[in-house]
C-alpha angles and dihedrals in degrees: 000000000000091000091052091049092049089052099046105035097065089056091049090050092052092047092051091047091051091048090054091048091050092050092050093048094045093047091046093053093044092048091048090051090050089050091052090049090051091049104044104023099031094236122160103236112157096233099170093046093048093047094046091047093050092047090050091052091047090049089054090056091048091048089053089054092050091051090053089050089063087070090062099044111128103178142030090247092058089047092052091051091046091048089051092051091048091050093050091049092047090053089049090050092052092049091050092050089049089052091048092052093050093044090056092047091050091050091050092050092050092049091050091051092048091052091047094050116092 
């Protein structure tokens, strides 16, 4: 069973890492397009919210890959490094969720002001 896990898990890790990279790239391109539309066509695309949401999703894929890496850890040194990476990504995730929450509140406040204005 251990041999099977050591054969399969690296491929799963790579797939999750690639998924996270794809989400970041796609979100970046989409958000940049939204930014261009906001700038030149005066659209109202929530660029910051879309970008933060995509980064949060990508970070979830990357965290899943890190969790799977714990299965393959051979030494305490590797475990310490992996733990540090997981902690840094968790902190980034908390900051992104904080940004998403405030972005939603800001958008709601702007909509309320626009409705109240004559």
